[in-house]
PyMOL Python script that loads the backbone (N, CA, C, O; Angstrom):
from pymol import cmd

cmd.read_pdbstr("""\
ATOM      1  N   MET A   1     -29.465   7.702 -18.218  1.00  0.00           N
ATOM      2  CA  MET A   1     -28.418   6.929 -18.845  1.00  0.00           C
ATOM      3  C   MET A   1     -27.070   7.210 -18.196  1.00  0.00           C
ATOM      4  O   MET A   1     -26.318   6.280 -17.905  1.00  0.00           O
ATOM      5  N   GLN A   2     -26.758   8.475 -17.966  1.00  0.00           N
ATOM      6  CA  GLN A   2     -25.468   8.819 -17.365  1.00  0.00           C
ATOM      7  C   GLN A   2     -25.359   8.299 -15.938  1.00  0.00           C
ATOM      8  O   GLN A   2     -24.293   7.853 -15.513  1.00  0.00           O
ATOM      9  N   ILE A   3     -26.459   8.358 -15.204  1.00  0.00           N
ATOM     10  CA  ILE A   3     -26.442   7.881 -13.825  1.00  0.00           C
ATOM     11  C   ILE A   3     -26.184   6.384 -13.793  1.00  0.00           C
ATOM     12  O   ILE A   3     -25.369   5.914 -13.000  1.00  0.00           O
ATOM     13  N   ALA A   4     -26.858   5.643 -14.632  1.00  0.00           N
ATOM     14  CA  ALA A   4     -26.657   4.192 -14.680  1.00  0.00           C
ATOM     15  C   ALA A   4     -25.225   3.854 -15.061  1.00  0.00           C
ATOM     16  O   ALA A   4     -24.629   2.932 -14.503  1.00  0.00           O
ATOM     17  N   GLN A   5     -24.678   4.591 -16.001  1.00  0.00           N
ATOM     18  CA  GLN A   5     -23.296   4.359 -16.429  1.00  0.00           C
ATOM     19  C   GLN A   5     -22.328   4.639 -15.279  1.00  0.00           C
ATOM     20  O   GLN A   5     -21.400   3.864 -15.048  1.00  0.00           O
ATOM     21  N   LYS A   6     -22.538   5.738 -14.561  1.00  0.00           N
ATOM     22  CA  LYS A   6     -21.677   6.067 -13.426  1.00  0.00           C
ATOM     23  C   LYS A   6     -21.783   4.995 -12.339  1.00  0.00           C
ATOM     24  O   LYS A   6     -20.784   4.619 -11.727  1.00  0.00           O
ATOM     25  N   ARG A   7     -22.990   4.513 -12.110  1.00  0.00           N
ATOM     26  CA  ARG A   7     -23.166   3.457 -11.102  1.00  0.00           C
ATOM     27  C   ARG A   7     -22.433   2.182 -11.500  1.00  0.00           C
ATOM     28  O   ARG A   7     -21.831   1.516 -10.658  1.00  0.00           O
ATOM     29  N   GLU A   8     -22.487   1.847 -12.779  1.00  0.00           N
ATOM     30  CA  GLU A   8     -21.763   0.668 -13.270  1.00  0.00           C
ATOM     31  C   GLU A   8     -20.256   0.853 -13.111  1.00  0.00           C
ATOM     32  O   GLU A   8     -19.547  -0.071 -12.712  1.00  0.00           O
ATOM     33  N   GLU A   9     -19.774   2.055 -13.426  1.00  0.00           N
ATOM     34  CA  GLU A   9     -18.350   2.343 -13.269  1.00  0.00           C
ATOM     35  C   GLU A   9     -17.938   2.223 -11.806  1.00  0.00           C
ATOM     36  O   GLU A   9     -16.897   1.645 -11.492  1.00  0.00           O
ATOM     37  N   MET A  10     -18.754   2.769 -10.918  1.00  0.00           N
ATOM     38  CA  MET A  10     -18.449   2.703  -9.490  1.00  0.00           C
ATOM     39  C   MET A  10     -18.488   1.260  -8.994  1.00  0.00           C
ATOM     40  O   MET A  10     -17.659   0.859  -8.176  1.00  0.00           O
ATOM     41  N   SER A  11     -19.427   0.501  -9.477  1.00  0.00           N
ATOM     42  CA  SER A  11     -19.520  -0.905  -9.102  1.00  0.00           C
ATOM     43  C   SER A  11     -18.288  -1.673  -9.580  1.00  0.00           C
ATOM     44  O   SER A  11     -17.745  -2.502  -8.849  1.00  0.00           O
ATOM     45  N   GLY A  12     -17.857  -1.398 -10.793  1.00  0.00           N
ATOM     46  CA  GLY A  12     -16.656  -2.028 -11.337  1.00  0.00           C
ATOM     47  C   GLY A  12     -15.420  -1.672 -10.536  1.00  0.00           C
ATOM     48  O   GLY A  12     -14.563  -2.520 -10.287  1.00  0.00           O
ATOM     49  N   ARG A  13     -15.332  -0.408 -10.133  1.00  0.00           N
ATOM     50  CA  ARG A  13     -14.187   0.010  -9.317  1.00  0.00           C
ATOM     51  C   ARG A  13     -14.197  -0.684  -7.962  1.00  0.00           C
ATOM     52  O   ARG A  13     -13.146  -1.063  -7.446  1.00  0.00           O
ATOM     53  N   GLU A  14     -15.384  -0.850  -7.388  1.00  0.00           N
ATOM     54  CA  GLU A  14     -15.470  -1.541  -6.099  1.00  0.00           C
ATOM     55  C   GLU A  14     -15.021  -2.995  -6.231  1.00  0.00           C
ATOM     56  O   GLU A  14     -14.351  -3.525  -5.344  1.00  0.00           O
ATOM     57  N   ARG A  15     -15.389  -3.633  -7.333  1.00  0.00           N
ATOM     58  CA  ARG A  15     -14.929  -5.015  -7.550  1.00  0.00           C
ATOM     59  C   ARG A  15     -13.415  -5.065  -7.732  1.00  0.00           C
ATOM     60  O   ARG A  15     -12.756  -5.975  -7.229  1.00  0.00           O
ATOM     61  N   GLN A  16     -12.865  -4.083  -8.452  1.00  0.00           N
ATOM     62  CA  GLN A  16     -11.414  -4.017  -8.623  1.00  0.00           C
ATOM     63  C   GLN A  16     -10.720  -3.803  -7.287  1.00  0.00           C
ATOM     64  O   GLN A  16      -9.704  -4.438  -7.004  1.00  0.00           O
ATOM     65  N   LYS A  17     -11.269  -2.901  -6.455  1.00  0.00           N
ATOM     66  CA  LYS A  17     -10.672  -2.651  -5.151  1.00  0.00           C
ATOM     67  C   LYS A  17     -10.697  -3.910  -4.292  1.00  0.00           C
ATOM     68  O   LYS A  17      -9.726  -4.201  -3.594  1.00  0.00           O
ATOM     69  N   ALA A  18     -11.797  -4.661  -4.335  1.00  0.00           N
ATOM     70  CA  ALA A  18     -11.894  -5.899  -3.563  1.00  0.00           C
ATOM     71  C   ALA A  18     -10.853  -6.908  -4.036  1.00  0.00           C
ATOM     72  O   ALA A  18     -10.216  -7.579  -3.224  1.00  0.00           O
ATOM     73  N   SER A  19     -10.684  -7.010  -5.349  1.00  0.00           N
ATOM     74  CA  SER A  19      -9.697  -7.927  -5.903  1.00  0.00           C
ATOM     75  C   SER A  19      -8.284  -7.518  -5.502  1.00  0.00           C
ATOM     76  O   SER A  19      -7.481  -8.363  -5.106  1.00  0.00           O
ATOM     77  N   LEU A  20      -7.980  -6.236  -5.603  1.00  0.00           N
ATOM     78  CA  LEU A  20      -6.653  -5.749  -5.227  1.00  0.00           C
ATOM     79  C   LEU A  20      -6.400  -5.938  -3.732  1.00  0.00           C
ATOM     80  O   LEU A  20      -5.285  -6.270  -3.330  1.00  0.00           O
ATOM     81  N   SER A  21      -7.415  -5.732  -2.920  1.00  0.00           N
ATOM     82  CA  SER A  21      -7.264  -5.942  -1.477  1.00  0.00           C
ATOM     83  C   SER A  21      -6.964  -7.397  -1.173  1.00  0.00           C
ATOM     84  O   SER A  21      -6.151  -7.703  -0.301  1.00  0.00           O
ATOM     85  N   SER A  22      -7.622  -8.289  -1.892  1.00  0.00           N
ATOM     86  CA  SER A  22      -7.372  -9.719  -1.715  1.00  0.00           C
ATOM     87  C   SER A  22      -5.938 -10.070  -2.122  1.00  0.00           C
ATOM     88  O   SER A  22      -5.262 -10.835  -1.433  1.00  0.00           O
ATOM     89  N   GLN A  23      -5.482  -9.513  -3.236  1.00  0.00           N
ATOM     90  CA  GLN A  23      -4.106  -9.749  -3.672  1.00  0.00           C
ATOM     91  C   GLN A  23      -3.104  -9.210  -2.658  1.00  0.00           C
ATOM     92  O   GLN A  23      -2.095  -9.852  -2.364  1.00  0.00           O
ATOM     93  N   LEU A  24      -3.391  -8.035  -2.131  1.00  0.00           N
ATOM     94  CA  LEU A  24      -2.506  -7.422  -1.150  1.00  0.00           C
ATOM     95  C   LEU A  24      -2.411  -8.297   0.098  1.00  0.00           C
ATOM     96  O   LEU A  24      -1.321  -8.501   0.632  1.00  0.00           O
ATOM     97  N   ALA A  25      -3.534  -8.806   0.558  1.00  0.00           N
ATOM     98  CA  ALA A  25      -3.538  -9.695   1.726  1.00  0.00           C
ATOM     99  C   ALA A  25      -2.748 -10.971   1.438  1.00  0.00           C
ATOM    100  O   ALA A  25      -2.029 -11.471   2.303  1.00  0.00           O
ATOM    101  N   SER A  26      -2.885 -11.486   0.235  1.00  0.00           N
ATOM    102  CA  SER A  26      -2.164 -12.696  -0.150  1.00  0.00           C
ATOM    103  C   SER A  26      -0.651 -12.466  -0.156  1.00  0.00           C
ATOM    104  O   SER A  26       0.105 -13.279   0.375  1.00  0.00           O
ATOM    105  N   TYR A  27      -0.214 -11.362  -0.754  1.00  0.00           N
ATOM    106  CA  TYR A  27       1.214 -11.038  -0.768  1.00  0.00           C
ATOM    107  C   TYR A  27       1.741 -10.861   0.659  1.00  0.00           C
ATOM    108  O   TYR A  27       2.818 -11.353   0.996  1.00  0.00           O
ATOM    109  N   THR A  28       0.981 -10.162   1.482  1.00  0.00           N
ATOM    110  CA  THR A  28       1.404  -9.922   2.858  1.00  0.00           C
ATOM    111  C   THR A  28       1.532 -11.234   3.623  1.00  0.00           C
ATOM    112  O   THR A  28       2.509 -11.440   4.343  1.00  0.00           O
ATOM    113  N   ALA A  29       0.554 -12.118   3.472  1.00  0.00           N
ATOM    114  CA  ALA A  29       0.601 -13.414   4.155  1.00  0.00           C
ATOM    115  C   ALA A  29       1.805 -14.236   3.691  1.00  0.00           C
ATOM    116  O   ALA A  29       2.496 -14.853   4.503  1.00  0.00           O
ATOM    117  N   GLU A  30       2.048 -14.239   2.384  1.00  0.00           N
ATOM    118  CA  GLU A  30       3.184 -14.992   1.857  1.00  0.00           C
ATOM    119  C   GLU A  30       4.500 -14.412   2.368  1.00  0.00           C
ATOM    120  O   GLU A  30       5.406 -15.158   2.742  1.00  0.00           O
ATOM    121  N   MET A  31       4.606 -13.096   2.385  1.00  0.00           N
ATOM    122  CA  MET A  31       5.828 -12.466   2.869  1.00  0.00           C
ATOM    123  C   MET A  31       6.046 -12.766   4.356  1.00  0.00           C
ATOM    124  O   MET A  31       7.173 -13.023   4.780  1.00  0.00           O
ATOM    125  N   ASN A  32       4.981 -12.733   5.135  1.00  0.00           N
ATOM    126  CA  ASN A  32       5.105 -13.054   6.557  1.00  0.00           C
ATOM    127  C   ASN A  32       5.537 -14.498   6.766  1.00  0.00           C
ATOM    128  O   ASN A  32       6.283 -14.801   7.697  1.00  0.00           O
ATOM    129  N   ALA A  33       5.071 -15.376   5.907  1.00  0.00           N
ATOM    130  CA  ALA A  33       5.411 -16.795   6.029  1.00  0.00           C
ATOM    131  C   ALA A  33       6.870 -17.073   5.671  1.00  0.00           C
ATOM    132  O   ALA A  33       7.526 -17.885   6.325  1.00  0.00           O
ATOM    133  N   VAL A  34       7.374 -16.408   4.644  1.00  0.00           N
ATOM    134  CA  VAL A  34       8.735 -16.717   4.188  1.00  0.00           C
ATOM    135  C   VAL A  34       9.803 -15.808   4.792  1.00  0.00           C
ATOM    136  O   VAL A  34      10.994 -16.095   4.666  1.00  0.00           O
ATOM    137  N   SER A  35       9.406 -14.734   5.434  1.00  0.00           N
ATOM    138  CA  SER A  35      10.377 -13.806   6.009  1.00  0.00           C
ATOM    139  C   SER A  35      11.374 -14.491   6.953  1.00  0.00           C
ATOM    140  O   SER A  35      12.575 -14.251   6.833  1.00  0.00           O
ATOM    141  N   PRO A  36      10.919 -15.332   7.883  1.00  0.00           N
ATOM    142  CA  PRO A  36      11.893 -16.012   8.748  1.00  0.00           C
ATOM    143  C   PRO A  36      12.837 -16.930   7.958  1.00  0.00           C
ATOM    144  O   PRO A  36      13.993 -17.118   8.336  1.00  0.00           O
ATOM    145  N   LEU A  37      12.334 -17.490   6.868  1.00  0.00           N
ATOM    146  CA  LEU A  37      13.168 -18.360   6.047  1.00  0.00           C
ATOM    147  C   LEU A  37      14.241 -17.568   5.307  1.00  0.00           C
ATOM    148  O   LEU A  37      15.349 -18.059   5.091  1.00  0.00           O
ATOM    149  N   VAL A  38      13.903 -16.343   4.925  1.00  0.00           N
ATOM    150  CA  VAL A  38      14.878 -15.477   4.256  1.00  0.00           C
ATOM    151  C   VAL A  38      16.014 -15.159   5.227  1.00  0.00           C
ATOM    152  O   VAL A  38      17.189 -15.222   4.864  1.00  0.00           O
ATOM    153  N   VAL A  39      15.653 -14.821   6.449  1.00  0.00           N
ATOM    154  CA  VAL A  39      16.652 -14.471   7.463  1.00  0.00           C
ATOM    155  C   VAL A  39      17.609 -15.645   7.702  1.00  0.00           C
ATOM    156  O   VAL A  39      18.813 -15.446   7.867  1.00  0.00           O
ATOM    157  N   LYS A  40      17.068 -16.862   7.719  1.00  0.00           N
ATOM    158  CA  LYS A  40      17.890 -18.059   7.962  1.00  0.00           C
ATOM    159  C   LYS A  40      18.613 -18.548   6.713  1.00  0.00           C
ATOM    160  O   LYS A  40      19.454 -19.444   6.788  1.00  0.00           O
ATOM    161  N   GLY A  41      18.283 -17.953   5.553  1.00  0.00           N
ATOM    162  CA  GLY A  41      18.949 -18.340   4.321  1.00  0.00           C
ATOM    163  C   GLY A  41      18.313 -19.522   3.604  1.00  0.00           C
ATOM    164  O   GLY A  41      18.921 -20.088   2.696  1.00  0.00           O
ATOM    165  N   TYR A  42      17.093 -19.907   3.994  1.00  0.00           N
ATOM    166  CA  TYR A  42      16.407 -21.039   3.373  1.00  0.00           C
ATOM    167  C   TYR A  42      15.491 -20.624   2.223  1.00  0.00           C
ATOM    168  O   TYR A  42      14.936 -21.480   1.535  1.00  0.00           O
ATOM    169  N   TYR A  43      15.334 -19.353   2.016  1.00  0.00           N
ATOM    170  CA  TYR A  43      14.469 -18.835   0.935  1.00  0.00           C
ATOM    171  C   TYR A  43      15.258 -17.754   0.211  1.00  0.00           C
ATOM    172  O   TYR A  43      15.857 -16.898   0.861  1.00  0.00           O
ATOM    173  N   PRO A  44      15.274 -17.772  -1.116  1.00  0.00           N
ATOM    174  CA  PRO A  44      16.074 -16.792  -1.872  1.00  0.00           C
ATOM    175  C   PRO A  44      15.618 -15.351  -1.625  1.00  0.00           C
ATOM    176  O   PRO A  44      14.435 -15.030  -1.742  1.00  0.00           O
ATOM    177  N   ARG A  45      16.565 -14.508  -1.289  1.00  0.00           N
ATOM    178  CA  ARG A  45      16.270 -13.096  -1.010  1.00  0.00           C
ATOM    179  C   ARG A  45      15.701 -12.391  -2.238  1.00  0.00           C
ATOM    180  O   ARG A  45      14.835 -11.525  -2.109  1.00  0.00           O
ATOM    181  N   ASN A  46      16.180 -12.753  -3.426  1.00  0.00           N
ATOM    182  CA  ASN A  46      15.672 -12.088  -4.634  1.00  0.00           C
ATOM    183  C   ASN A  46      14.185 -12.389  -4.852  1.00  0.00           C
ATOM    184  O   ASN A  46      13.451 -11.533  -5.345  1.00  0.00           O
ATOM    185  N   LYS A  47      13.740 -13.584  -4.493  1.00  0.00           N
ATOM    186  CA  LYS A  47      12.309 -13.888  -4.614  1.00  0.00           C
ATOM    187  C   LYS A  47      11.501 -13.088  -3.595  1.00  0.00           C
ATOM    188  O   LYS A  47      10.399 -12.621  -3.885  1.00  0.00           O
ATOM    189  N   TYR A  48      12.064 -12.940  -2.399  1.00  0.00           N
ATOM    190  CA  TYR A  48      11.387 -12.142  -1.377  1.00  0.00           C
ATOM    191  C   TYR A  48      11.276 -10.686  -1.827  1.00  0.00           C
ATOM    192  O   TYR A  48      10.234 -10.056  -1.647  1.00  0.00           O
ATOM    193  N   LEU A  49      12.330 -10.163  -2.399  1.00  0.00           N
ATOM    194  CA  LEU A  49      12.305  -8.780  -2.892  1.00  0.00           C
ATOM    195  C   LEU A  49      11.294  -8.621  -4.027  1.00  0.00           C
ATOM    196  O   LEU A  49      10.656  -7.575  -4.151  1.00  0.00           O
ATOM    197  N   ALA A  50      11.149  -9.652  -4.850  1.00  0.00           N
ATOM    198  CA  ALA A  50      10.132  -9.611  -5.916  1.00  0.00           C
ATOM    199  C   ALA A  50       8.733  -9.552  -5.297  1.00  0.00           C
ATOM    200  O   ALA A  50       7.858  -8.847  -5.800  1.00  0.00           O
ATOM    201  N   LEU A  51       8.526 -10.291  -4.209  1.00  0.00           N
ATOM    202  CA  LEU A  51       7.237 -10.229  -3.500  1.00  0.00           C
ATOM    203  C   LEU A  51       6.987  -8.816  -2.970  1.00  0.00           C
ATOM    204  O   LEU A  51       5.875  -8.297  -3.061  1.00  0.00           O
ATOM    205  N   GLU A  52       8.025  -8.209  -2.422  1.00  0.00           N
ATOM    206  CA  GLU A  52       7.898  -6.829  -1.923  1.00  0.00           C
ATOM    207  C   GLU A  52       7.508  -5.867  -3.037  1.00  0.00           C
ATOM    208  O   GLU A  52       6.640  -5.013  -2.860  1.00  0.00           O
ATOM    209  N   ARG A  53       8.161  -6.018  -4.188  1.00  0.00           N
ATOM    210  CA  ARG A  53       7.841  -5.139  -5.322  1.00  0.00           C
ATOM    211  C   ARG A  53       6.406  -5.350  -5.787  1.00  0.00           C
ATOM    212  O   ARG A  53       5.694  -4.387  -6.068  1.00  0.00           O
ATOM    213  N   ASP A  54       5.983  -6.603  -5.866  1.00  0.00           N
ATOM    214  CA  ASP A  54       4.611  -6.887  -6.302  1.00  0.00           C
ATOM    215  C   ASP A  54       3.596  -6.342  -5.306  1.00  0.00           C
ATOM    216  O   ASP A  54       2.567  -5.789  -5.694  1.00  0.00           O
ATOM    217  N   ARG A  55       3.895  -6.503  -4.018  1.00  0.00           N
ATOM    218  CA  ARG A  55       2.977  -5.978  -3.008  1.00  0.00           C
ATOM    219  C   ARG A  55       2.903  -4.458  -3.096  1.00  0.00           C
ATOM    220  O   ARG A  55       1.822  -3.883  -2.962  1.00  0.00           O
ATOM    221  N   ALA A  56       4.035  -3.804  -3.318  1.00  0.00           N
ATOM    222  CA  ALA A  56       4.046  -2.341  -3.454  1.00  0.00           C
ATOM    223  C   ALA A  56       3.248  -1.904  -4.684  1.00  0.00           C
ATOM    224  O   ALA A  56       2.529  -0.906  -4.639  1.00  0.00           O
ATOM    225  N   ARG A  57       3.376  -2.651  -5.780  1.00  0.00           N
ATOM    226  CA  ARG A  57       2.634  -2.328  -7.004  1.00  0.00           C
ATOM    227  C   ARG A  57       1.129  -2.438  -6.769  1.00  0.00           C
ATOM    228  O   ARG A  57       0.365  -1.568  -7.187  1.00  0.00           O
ATOM    229  N   VAL A  58       0.708  -3.511  -6.099  1.00  0.00           N
ATOM    230  CA  VAL A  58      -0.719  -3.709  -5.826  1.00  0.00           C
ATOM    231  C   VAL A  58      -1.220  -2.653  -4.847  1.00  0.00           C
ATOM    232  O   VAL A  58      -2.334  -2.149  -4.989  1.00  0.00           O
ATOM    233  N   SER A  59      -0.410  -2.323  -3.869  1.00  0.00           N
ATOM    234  CA  SER A  59      -0.786  -1.283  -2.909  1.00  0.00           C
ATOM    235  C   SER A  59      -0.972   0.061  -3.609  1.00  0.00           C
ATOM    236  O   SER A  59      -1.930   0.781  -3.325  1.00  0.00           O
ATOM    237  N   ALA A  60      -0.074   0.397  -4.508  1.00  0.00           N
ATOM    238  CA  ALA A  60      -0.183   1.652  -5.263  1.00  0.00           C
ATOM    239  C   ALA A  60      -1.424   1.646  -6.160  1.00  0.00           C
ATOM    240  O   ALA A  60      -2.103   2.664  -6.293  1.00  0.00           O
ATOM    241  N   ALA A  61      -1.712   0.510  -6.767  1.00  0.00           N
ATOM    242  CA  ALA A  61      -2.900   0.410  -7.621  1.00  0.00           C
ATOM    243  C   ALA A  61      -4.169   0.578  -6.790  1.00  0.00           C
ATOM    244  O   ALA A  61      -5.134   1.196  -7.239  1.00  0.00           O
ATOM    245  N   THR A  62      -4.164   0.028  -5.581  1.00  0.00           N
ATOM    246  CA  THR A  62      -5.319   0.169  -4.689  1.00  0.00           C
ATOM    247  C   THR A  62      -5.516   1.628  -4.321  1.00  0.00           C
ATOM    248  O   THR A  62      -6.636   2.136  -4.353  1.00  0.00           O
ATOM    249  N   PHE A  63      -4.431   2.300  -3.971  1.00  0.00           N
ATOM    250  CA  PHE A  63      -4.506   3.722  -3.619  1.00  0.00           C
ATOM    251  C   PHE A  63      -4.992   4.550  -4.803  1.00  0.00           C
ATOM    252  O   PHE A  63      -5.855   5.415  -4.651  1.00  0.00           O
ATOM    253  N   SER A  64      -4.443   4.285  -5.966  1.00  0.00           N
ATOM    254  CA  SER A  64      -4.824   5.017  -7.167  1.00  0.00           C
ATOM    255  C   SER A  64      -6.303   4.820  -7.484  1.00  0.00           C
ATOM    256  O   SER A  64      -7.002   5.766  -7.846  1.00  0.00           O
ATOM    257  N   LEU A  65      -6.766   3.592  -7.345  1.00  0.00           N
ATOM    258  CA  LEU A  65      -8.172   3.289  -7.615  1.00  0.00           C
ATOM    259  C   LEU A  65      -9.072   3.977  -6.598  1.00  0.00           C
ATOM    260  O   LEU A  65     -10.149   4.458  -6.949  1.00  0.00           O
ATOM    261  N   SER A  66      -8.643   4.029  -5.343  1.00  0.00           N
ATOM    262  CA  SER A  66      -9.420   4.714  -4.305  1.00  0.00           C
ATOM    263  C   SER A  66      -9.549   6.193  -4.611  1.00  0.00           C
ATOM    264  O   SER A  66     -10.616   6.784  -4.440  1.00  0.00           O
ATOM    265  N   ARG A  67      -8.448   6.791  -5.066  1.00  0.00           N
ATOM    266  CA  ARG A  67      -8.489   8.215  -5.410  1.00  0.00           C
ATOM    267  C   ARG A  67      -9.397   8.466  -6.610  1.00  0.00           C
ATOM    268  O   ARG A  67     -10.168   9.426  -6.616  1.00  0.00           O
ATOM    269  N   SER A  68      -9.308   7.605  -7.627  1.00  0.00           N
ATOM    270  CA  SER A  68     -10.133   7.822  -8.818  1.00  0.00           C
ATOM    271  C   SER A  68     -11.598   7.586  -8.501  1.00  0.00           C
ATOM    272  O   SER A  68     -12.460   8.218  -9.111  1.00  0.00           O
ATOM    273  N   SER A  69     -11.908   6.696  -7.569  1.00  0.00           N
ATOM    274  CA  SER A  69     -13.289   6.466  -7.168  1.00  0.00           C
ATOM    275  C   SER A  69     -13.847   7.687  -6.461  1.00  0.00           C
ATOM    276  O   SER A  69     -14.990   8.080  -6.697  1.00  0.00           O
ATOM    277  N   ALA A  70     -13.042   8.288  -5.593  1.00  0.00           N
ATOM    278  CA  ALA A  70     -13.492   9.473  -4.865  1.00  0.00           C
ATOM    279  C   ALA A  70     -13.733  10.632  -5.815  1.00  0.00           C
ATOM    280  O   ALA A  70     -14.680  11.397  -5.633  1.00  0.00           O
ATOM    281  N   VAL A  71     -12.896  10.769  -6.816  1.00  0.00           N
ATOM    282  CA  VAL A  71     -13.036  11.860  -7.784  1.00  0.00           C
ATOM    283  C   VAL A  71     -14.282  11.647  -8.638  1.00  0.00           C
ATOM    284  O   VAL A  71     -14.949  12.618  -8.996  1.00  0.00           O
ATOM    285  N   SER A  72     -14.612  10.399  -8.971  1.00  0.00           N
ATOM    286  CA  SER A  72     -15.747  10.147  -9.857  1.00  0.00           C
ATOM    287  C   SER A  72     -17.087  10.231  -9.140  1.00  0.00           C
ATOM    288  O   SER A  72     -18.124  10.333  -9.796  1.00  0.00           O
ATOM    289  N   ILE A  73     -17.094  10.190  -7.820  1.00  0.00           N
ATOM    290  CA  ILE A  73     -18.354  10.273  -7.087  1.00  0.00           C
ATOM    291  C   ILE A  73     -18.958  11.662  -7.220  1.00  0.00           C
ATOM    292  O   ILE A  73     -20.173  11.796  -7.360  1.00  0.00           O
ATOM    293  N   ALA A  74     -18.133  12.687  -7.177  1.00  0.00           N
ATOM    294  CA  ALA A  74     -18.639  14.057  -7.262  1.00  0.00           C
ATOM    295  C   ALA A  74     -19.408  14.311  -8.558  1.00  0.00           C
ATOM    296  O   ALA A  74     -20.511  14.853  -8.490  1.00  0.00           O
ATOM    297  N   PRO A  75     -18.886  13.950  -9.743  1.00  0.00           N
ATOM    298  CA  PRO A  75     -19.678  14.161 -10.957  1.00  0.00           C
ATOM    299  C   PRO A  75     -20.980  13.355 -10.953  1.00  0.00           C
ATOM    300  O   PRO A  75     -21.998  13.821 -11.466  1.00  0.00           O
ATOM    301  N   ALA A  76     -20.953  12.169 -10.385  1.00  0.00           N
ATOM    302  CA  ALA A  76     -22.173  11.353 -10.329  1.00  0.00           C
ATOM    303  C   ALA A  76     -23.213  12.036  -9.464  1.00  0.00           C
ATOM    304  O   ALA A  76     -24.403  12.002  -9.779  1.00  0.00           O
ATOM    305  N   ALA A  77     -22.783  12.649  -8.388  1.00  0.00           N
ATOM    306  CA  ALA A  77     -23.717  13.362  -7.511  1.00  0.00           C
ATOM    307  C   ALA A  77     -24.308  14.569  -8.228  1.00  0.00           C
ATOM    308  O   ALA A  77     -25.499  14.857  -8.100  1.00  0.00           O
ATOM    309  N   ARG A  78     -23.462  15.277  -8.988  1.00  0.00           N
ATOM    310  CA  ARG A  78     -23.979  16.433  -9.730  1.00  0.00           C
ATOM    311  C   ARG A  78     -24.998  15.993 -10.768  1.00  0.00           C
ATOM    312  O   ARG A  78     -26.011  16.664 -10.961  1.00  0.00           O
ATOM    313  N   ILE A  79     -24.745  14.880 -11.436  1.00  0.00           N
ATOM    314  CA  ILE A  79     -25.689  14.371 -12.437  1.00  0.00           C
ATOM    315  C   ILE A  79     -27.006  14.019 -11.767  1.00  0.00           C
ATOM    316  O   ILE A  79     -28.075  14.337 -12.290  1.00  0.00           O
ATOM    317  N   ALA A  80     -26.938  13.364 -10.615  1.00  0.00           N
ATOM    318  CA  ALA A  80     -28.157  12.961  -9.906  1.00  0.00           C
ATOM    319  C   ALA A  80     -28.975  14.181  -9.507  1.00  0.00           C
ATOM    320  O   ALA A  80     -30.202  14.161  -9.606  1.00  0.00           O
ATOM    321  N   TRP A  81     -28.311  15.244  -9.056  1.00  0.00           N
ATOM    322  CA  TRP A  81     -29.040  16.441  -8.656  1.00  0.00           C
ATOM    323  C   TRP A  81     -29.575  17.209  -9.852  1.00  0.00           C
ATOM    324  O   TRP A  81     -30.602  17.878  -9.744  1.00  0.00           O
ATOM    325  N   ALA A  82     -28.902  17.126 -10.982  1.00  0.00           N
ATOM    326  CA  ALA A  82     -29.318  17.875 -12.162  1.00  0.00           C
ATOM    327  C   ALA A  82     -30.443  17.172 -12.921  1.00  0.00           C
ATOM    328  O   ALA A  82     -31.170  17.806 -13.686  1.00  0.00           O
ATOM    329  N   THR A  83     -30.587  15.859 -12.707  1.00  0.00           N
ATOM    330  CA  THR A  83     -31.605  15.102 -13.417  1.00  0.00           C
ATOM    331  C   THR A  83     -32.948  15.274 -12.728  1.00  0.00           C
ATOM    332  O   THR A  83     -33.053  15.030 -11.526  1.00  0.00           O
ATOM    333  N   PRO A  84     -33.981  15.690 -13.462  1.00  0.00           N
ATOM    334  CA  PRO A  84     -35.294  15.846 -12.833  1.00  0.00           C
ATOM    335  C   PRO A  84     -35.832  14.494 -12.384  1.00  0.00           C
ATOM    336  O   PRO A  84     -35.714  13.491 -13.088  1.00  0.00           O
ATOM    337  N   SER A  85     -36.403  14.491 -11.238  1.00  0.00           N
ATOM    338  CA  SER A  85     -36.950  13.261 -10.676  1.00  0.00           C
ATOM    339  C   SER A  85     -38.322  12.972 -11.279  1.00  0.00           C
ATOM    340  O   SER A  85     -39.066  13.887 -11.630  1.00  0.00           O
ATOM    341  N   ALA A  86     -38.641  11.687 -11.392  1.00  0.00           N
ATOM    342  CA  ALA A  86     -39.953  11.297 -11.911  1.00  0.00           C
ATOM    343  C   ALA A  86     -41.008  11.461 -10.839  1.00  0.00           C
ATOM    344  O   ALA A  86     -42.202  11.498 -11.137  1.00  0.00           O
ATOM    345  N   THR A  87     -40.574  11.561  -9.586  1.00  0.00           N
ATOM    346  CA  THR A  87     -41.496  11.717  -8.472  1.00  0.00           C
ATOM    347  C   THR A  87     -41.861  13.185  -8.304  1.00  0.00           C
ATOM    348  O   THR A  87     -40.974  14.035  -8.231  1.00  0.00           O
ATOM    349  N   PRO A  88     -43.157  13.499  -8.240  1.00  0.00           N
ATOM    350  CA  PRO A  88     -43.533  14.895  -8.070  1.00  0.00           C
ATOM    351  C   PRO A  88     -43.108  15.406  -6.694  1.00  0.00           C
ATOM    352  O   PRO A  88     -43.197  14.690  -5.697  1.00  0.00           O
ATOM    353  N   ARG A  89     -42.656  16.630  -6.659  1.00  0.00           N
ATOM    354  CA  ARG A  89     -42.253  17.257  -5.376  1.00  0.00           C
ATOM    355  C   ARG A  89     -43.345  18.193  -4.928  1.00  0.00           C
ATOM    356  O   ARG A  89     -43.906  18.944  -5.727  1.00  0.00           O
ATOM    357  N   PHE A  90     -43.634  18.147  -3.676  1.00  0.00           N
ATOM    358  CA  PHE A  90     -44.699  19.000  -3.119  1.00  0.00           C
ATOM    359  C   PHE A  90     -44.127  20.119  -2.321  1.00  0.00           C
ATOM    360  O   PHE A  90     -44.873  20.935  -1.779  1.00  0.00           O
TER     361      PHE A  90
END
""", "prot")
cmd.dss("prot")
cmd.show_as("cartoon", "prot")
cmd.util.cbc("prot")
cmd.orient("prot")
């Protein structure tokens, strides 16, 4: 039961990381597209700065999720080793 739960948690974290990575790529692409317009004064600087803040927030969330995933793998490994296998060992 614990192993299955840990696997589900890890799977959920991987989906979250994929979603955050997609958001990060989207923010980066948008910022690259409007950056020349900001320099020329055709795009509001405050909106560009909001994009920067959002990208930084998503980047931090991605990093945080990566760290929490790495920390949770170790307990899952200990559970797997502590659980007796149904397969006989010779």
